Steps between C-alpha positions, in 0.01 A plus 500: 500500500653198343852457636730264306827329572672733256373794711658350812827439318501859359441652845773280646735616224414866561562453873826321421380185677611165369204259504470137401203360307368323808526818708334705224208259492467519879513879493243513220264284706551724809447818295180368345363418843590847625338663204192283545480607864529867399219460249273338763578783743423767240164334431386557858250788538643736760269794448388650830787346699719747685877458447689393811846599616550161660348154456386500864303781665774612736517806716836628615551530870607853566656640810490856626774720356669595825862521608596181682868565564697789651709726272857369526662664197750687721609172653547341159684799354735511798670184377504601127838591350379835363177696557410852402170681569332172593609323180745216455797586283636227275808502277457565128505165315442598138721764334 
């Protein structure tokens, strides 16, 4: 894809970005190098390679799913302003 200075200016205009000629030239150079990198990456043969969910082969450390603290909800609800049937009551905010 041949990207031109006019393309950079048009995209800047559509994005409502004011860009000087020097900046547009710099952006054009950067975009061309990005597109060149993308083309090189697309040229790589990846048939037979399994997709990875992470760049490193990591395994998550899991712990047993067991209760580690005592049930204290009665203690917490004892200091709440209003409680009914084990639920916290809050004032209506939106009418």
